[in-house]
C-alpha positions in Angstrom: 151.1 10.4 161.8 147.6 10.1 160.5 146.6 11.5 157.1 143.2 12.3 155.6 143.1 13.3 152.0 139.7 14.7 150.9 138.7 14.9 147.2 139.9 18.2 145.9 137.6 20.8 144.4 137.4 20.5 140.6 138.7 24.1 140.1 141.8 23.9 142.4 143.9 21.4 144.3 143.1 20.9 148.0 145.2 22.9 150.4 147.1 21.0 153.0 146.6 21.8 156.7 148.7 20.3 159.5 147.1 20.3 163.0 149.4 19.7 166.0 147.9 19.1 169.5 148.6 16.6 172.3 144.8 16.1 172.8 143.3 13.5 170.3 139.8 14.9 170.7 141.0 18.3 169.6 142.7 16.8 166.5 139.6 14.7 165.7 137.4 17.8 165.9 139.7 19.8 163.6 139.9 17.0 161.1 136.1 16.7 160.9 135.8 20.4 160.5 138.3 20.8 157.7 137.2 17.6 156.0 133.9 19.2 155.1 135.8 21.9 153.3 137.7 19.5 151.1 141.1 20.2 152.6 143.9 17.7 152.9 144.3 17.3 156.7 147.4 16.0 158.5 147.6 15.6 162.2 150.4 15.2 164.7 150.3 14.6 168.5 153.5 16.5 169.4 155.9 19.1 168.2 158.4 16.4 167.1 155.8 14.6 165.1 154.7 17.9 163.5 158.3 18.6 162.4 158.6 15.1 160.9 155.4 15.7 158.9 156.8 18.9 157.5 160.0 17.2 156.5 158.0 14.8 154.3 154.9 16.8 153.2 154.2 20.2 151.6 152.0 22.1 154.1 150.2 25.3 153.4 149.0 26.0 157.0 150.0 24.7 160.3 147.7 25.0 163.3 149.5 24.4 166.7 148.2 24.2 170.2 150.0 26.6 172.7 150.2 24.2 175.7 152.0 21.0 174.8 154.4 18.8 176.8 158.1 18.9 176.1 157.9 21.6 173.4 155.2 24.3 173.6 153.5 26.1 170.7 155.9 29.1 170.7 159.0 27.0 170.3 157.3 24.7 167.7 156.2 27.6 165.5 159.5 29.4 165.8 161.3 26.5 164.3 158.5 26.2 161.6 159.2 29.8 160.7 162.9 29.2 160.4 162.7 25.9 158.4 159.5 26.4 156.4 158.9 30.2 156.2 156.3 29.9 153.4 154.0 27.8 155.7 151.4 30.1 157.4 151.2 29.6 161.1 148.1 29.8 163.3 148.1 29.4 167.1 145.4 27.6 169.0 145.2 28.6 172.7 142.9 28.7 175.7 142.8 31.7 178.0 146.6 32.1 177.9 148.3 35.0 179.4 149.3 37.9 177.1 153.0 37.3 177.7 152.8 33.8 176.1 150.6 35.0 173.2 152.9 38.0 172.5 155.9 35.7 172.6 154.3 33.3 170.1 153.4 36.2 167.8 156.9 37.7 167.9 159.0 34.5 167.8 156.9 32.4 165.5 155.5 35.3 163.5 152.0 33.9 164.0 149.4 35.0 161.3 146.5 34.7 163.7 145.7 33.1 167.1 142.4 31.3 167.8 141.0 30.8 171.3 139.4 27.6 172.6 136.6 26.8 172.4 136.5 28.1 168.8 133.6 29.1 166.6 133.6 26.8 163.6 132.5 29.5 161.1 135.1 31.9 162.5 138.0 29.4 162.3 137.0 28.4 158.7 136.9 32.1 157.7 140.4 32.5 159.2 141.8 29.6 157.3 140.1 30.7 154.0 141.5 34.2 154.4 144.9 32.9 155.3 145.0 30.7 152.2 143.8 33.6 150.0 146.5 35.9 151.6 149.1 33.2 150.9 148.0 32.9 147.3 148.1 36.7 146.8 151.5 36.8 148.4 152.8 34.1 146.0 151.2 35.9 143.1 152.8 39.2 144.2 156.2 37.5 144.3 155.6 36.0 140.9 154.7 39.3 139.4 157.7 41.0 141.0 159.9 38.4 139.5 158.2 38.8 136.1 158.8 42.6 136.4 162.5 42.0 137.2 162.9 39.7 134.2 161.2 42.1 131.9 163.4 45.0 133.0 166.5 42.9 132.3 165.2 42.0 128.9 164.4 45.7 128.1 168.0 46.6 128.8 169.2 44.1 126.3 166.9 45.1 123.5 168.4 46.4 120.3 167.7 50.1 119.5 166.3 49.0 116.1 163.6 46.8 117.7 161.2 49.7 118.6 158.2 47.5 118.0 159.5 44.9 120.4 160.2 47.5 123.0 156.6 48.8 122.7 155.3 45.2 123.1 157.4 44.6 126.2 156.4 47.9 127.7 152.8 47.0 127.3 153.4 43.7 129.0 155.2 45.4 131.9 152.4 47.9 132.3 149.9 45.1 132.5 152.0 43.3 135.1 152.3 46.5 137.2 148.6 47.0 137.1 148.0 43.4 138.2 150.5 43.9 141.0 148.7 47.1 142.2 145.4 45.2 142.1 146.9 42.4 144.2 148.2 45.0 146.7 144.8 46.6 147.0 143.2 43.2 147.6 145.8 42.5 150.3 144.9 45.8 152.0 141.1 45.1 151.7 141.6 41.6 153.1 143.7 43.0 155.9 140.9 45.4 156.9 138.3 42.6 156.6 140.3 40.4 159.0 140.5 43.3 161.5 136.7 43.6 161.3 136.2 39.8 161.8 138.6 39.8 164.8 136.8 42.8 166.3 133.5 40.8 166.0 135.2 37.8 167.6 136.3 39.8 170.6 132.7 40.9 171.1 131.4 37.3 171.3 132.7 37.1 174.9 130.0 36.8 177.6 129.0 40.3 178.7 130.4 42.1 175.7 128.2 44.4 173.7 127.9 43.2 170.0 128.6 46.0 167.5 130.1 48.3 170.1 133.5 48.4 168.3 132.1 49.1 164.9 129.9 52.0 166.2 132.8 53.5 168.0 135.0 53.2 164.9 132.5 54.7 162.6 131.9 57.7 164.8 135.6 58.2 165.5 136.3 58.3 161.7 133.5 60.8 161.1 135.0 63.1 163.8 138.5 62.8 162.3 137.3 63.7 158.9 135.2 66.6 160.2 138.4 67.9 161.9 140.3 67.8 158.5 142.5 64.8 159.1 143.8 62.9 156.1 142.2 59.7 154.9 145.1 57.6 156.2 144.9 59.2 159.6 141.2 58.7 159.7 141.7 55.0 158.7 144.2 54.5 161.6 141.6 55.9 164.0 138.9 53.7 162.5 141.1 50.6 163.0 141.9 51.6 166.5 138.1 52.0 167.2 137.5 48.4 165.9 140.2 47.0 168.1 140.1 49.4 171.1 139.0 46.6 173.5 141.4 43.9 172.3 143.3 44.3 175.6 140.3 42.8 177.4 140.6 39.4 175.7 142.4 38.0 178.7 139.9 39.3 181.2 137.7 36.7 183.1 134.1 36.7 181.7 132.8 38.1 185.0 134.7 41.3 184.5 133.4 41.9 180.9 130.4 44.3 180.7 130.6 45.5 184.3 130.1 49.3 184.5 133.4 51.0 185.1 132.0 53.1 188.0 131.4 50.1 190.2 134.8 48.4 189.8 137.0 48.4 192.9 140.3 47.0 194.2 142.0 44.4 192.1 139.3 44.4 189.4 139.7 48.1 188.9 143.5 47.8 188.8 143.2 45.0 186.1 140.6 47.0 184.1 142.9 50.0 183.9 145.6 48.0 182.2 143.5 47.1 179.2 144.6 50.0 176.9 148.3 49.2 177.5 147.7 45.5 177.0 145.9 46.3 173.7 148.8 48.4 172.6 151.3 45.6 173.4 149.3 43.0 171.4 149.2 45.1 168.2 152.6 46.9 168.3 154.5 44.0 166.6 152.4 44.5 163.5 153.9 47.4 161.5 150.7 48.3 159.8 148.9 48.6 163.1 151.5 50.6 165.1 149.7 53.9 164.9 146.4 52.3 165.8 148.2 50.6 168.7 149.5 54.0 169.9 146.0 55.4 169.8 144.5 52.4 171.7 147.2 52.8 174.4 146.1 56.4 175.2 142.3 56.4 174.4 141.3 56.3 178.1 143.5 59.3 179.1 141.7 62.5 180.0 142.4 66.0 178.8 142.8 67.2 182.4 145.3 64.4 183.2 143.0 62.3 185.4 142.8 59.4 183.1 144.7 56.1 182.7 147.0 54.2 182.2 149.7 56.9 182.1 147.9 60.1 183.3 148.8 62.1 180.2 147.1 65.4 179.8 146.2 67.9 177.1 148.0 67.8 173.8 150.5 65.2 175.1 147.7 62.7 174.3 147.8 61.7 170.6 145.0 63.4 168.6 143.7 60.0 167.5 143.3 58.9 171.1 141.5 62.2 172.0 139.1 61.5 169.2 138.6 57.9 170.1 138.0 58.9 173.8 134.9 60.9 172.8 133.5 58.2 170.4 134.1 55.5 173.0 132.5 57.4 175.9 129.5 58.5 173.8 128.7 54.8 172.9 129.6 53.5 176.4 127.3 55.9 178.2 124.4 54.5 176.2 125.3 50.9 177.0 125.9 51.2 180.7 129.6 50.5 180.4 130.8 53.6 182.3 128.0 54.0 184.8 125.1 51.8 185.9 122.5 54.3 184.7 122.2 54.2 180.9 121.8 57.4 178.9 119.9 57.9 175.7 121.7 59.3 172.6 120.7 62.9 173.4 121.7 62.7 177.1 125.0 61.1 176.1 125.7 63.9 173.6 125.1 66.5 176.3 127.2 64.6 178.9 130.1 64.6 176.5 129.7 68.3 175.7 129.6 69.2 179.4 133.0 67.5 179.9 134.8 69.4 177.2 138.1 70.8 178.6 138.0 68.3 181.5 137.7 64.8 180.1 137.9 65.8 176.4 139.7 68.0 174.0 137.3 71.0 173.3 138.1 70.9 169.6 137.2 67.3 169.4 134.0 67.8 171.3 133.1 70.7 169.0 133.4 68.5 165.9 131.5 65.7 167.6 128.7 68.0 168.7 128.4 69.4 165.2 128.0 65.9 163.8 125.4 65.0 166.4 123.3 68.2 166.5 124.4 70.5 163.6 125.2 73.2 166.2 128.2 74.5 168.1 128.5 73.7 171.8 128.9 77.4 172.6 125.5 78.1 171.1 123.8 75.6 173.5 125.6 75.7 176.8 126.3 79.1 178.5 128.1 78.5 181.8 130.7 79.8 184.2 133.5 77.7 185.9 134.3 78.5 189.5 135.6 77.1 192.8 133.5 76.4 195.9 134.5 79.7 197.5 132.7 81.6 194.7 129.5 79.6 194.8 126.3 81.1 196.2 123.0 79.5 197.2 120.5 79.4 194.2 123.2 78.8 191.6 122.3 75.9 189.2 124.9 73.3 188.0 125.3 73.1 184.2 127.3 69.9 184.3 127.5 66.7 186.5 130.0 67.1 189.3 132.2 64.0 189.4 134.8 62.8 191.9 138.3 62.1 190.7 137.4 58.5 190.5 134.4 59.3 188.2 131.6 58.8 190.8 128.6 61.2 190.5 128.5 63.7 193.3 125.9 66.1 192.0 123.9 65.9 188.8 123.5 68.7 186.3 120.6 71.2 187.0 121.0 70.7 190.8 120.1 74.0 192.6 122.8 74.7 195.2 121.7 75.4 198.8 123.6 76.9 201.7 123.7 73.4 203.3 125.1 71.9 200.1 127.8 74.5 199.9 129.0 73.6 203.4 129.0 69.9 202.5 131.1 70.6 199.4 133.6 72.7 201.4 133.9 69.8 203.9 134.4 67.3 201.1 137.3 69.4 199.8 138.9 69.6 203.2 138.6 65.8 203.8 139.7 64.8 200.3 142.5 67.4 200.0 141.3 68.4 196.5 140.0 71.6 194.9 136.7 71.2 193.1 135.8 73.1 190.0 132.0 73.4 189.3 130.2 74.7 186.2 127.1 76.8 186.8 124.6 78.2 184.4 125.4 81.7 183.5 121.9 82.8 184.3 122.2 81.6 187.9 122.2 84.3 190.7 125.5 86.3 190.6 127.1 83.8 188.1 127.5 86.3 185.4 129.7 88.4 187.8 132.0 85.5 188.7 135.4 84.6 187.1 135.2 81.8 184.6 
């Protein structure tokens, strides 16, 4: 065991961090990093050595590598949880599969996991936040014990000691307020950690910085416009921040590729990311509703989405809201199709897909936020099958294949030749197309919608 003890800050004793990794260069890098922050740093080259350190030393935080010989990070942290439950546990991992990461979170109750190679500022922020959370938790327990003791004393007070009762009551009230303040700080720090983690997810090559925050902000505005409670809107906001967490295990080459050009195995892997994100977050009780929203946010109102093919109101309302916010931002950043749309074009594309991709009520709230108008005031159109179409009719929406590929763009004027091609496409594909034409098109006003 090697030990480095830095000079403590004058206002507080140095926290103790134990780093466990079988690679000496990793341990050296972590020791240099935390030494600058005046932490007491202990290092161990194996799980057995790490347990031995914990038997002899008080440790505030243990940082363990996932892949170690003999005993891996999951088994090591599980025993740490059992023997030293007050020690916070962080997992250091490379591009591990989700099964191993989820196992470590569940069995070792890992506070956070950090990917190699790490960002120094990010890992320092994680450690500082972890120590602050630990301090708040200890203060919370202290205050709860103080409250319990005071309640016991109040029961023993003599009826003639009214003044003493008032003094004790005042102390109890102060303790309760302090406890509430600590609870609020825990909640705020929890949300801050979520925002930090969202930013870390977007540091991957090909990711779009700020995408999660923009999606989250818009989704929350839509939720509030629809009359949802503050708690429901907050769950949707958190889901927006973390909606792409399921992509953390993707290879860099798959990040940022437009969805419309993905094929084969890449497309199959891509369509798993909502479910993977839900699995990662589900063990955390405070994030279970956000996890449920993330798992369904790529479903479509017409049932043609993924990963489960849910339709209509079977899709959670939060997921229906997040779908609109996600696609609006993704259309502008080339994440759905190769051709990027500007904000106005993305707004109209979303409006045109109401009732198909999106819940019409959600689109109505979104459109009001974006334009201050109702969708019905702007787009007058009629839905019909290919048998009802006539030459000269004008499409009011893009016509997309079931896979999302563009077949015809909005404002296309239908010709007799095009009508024959559409009929042939239906015959070969064994599907029935539904097209939306402008109500001012020839004979459109006399067709059934």
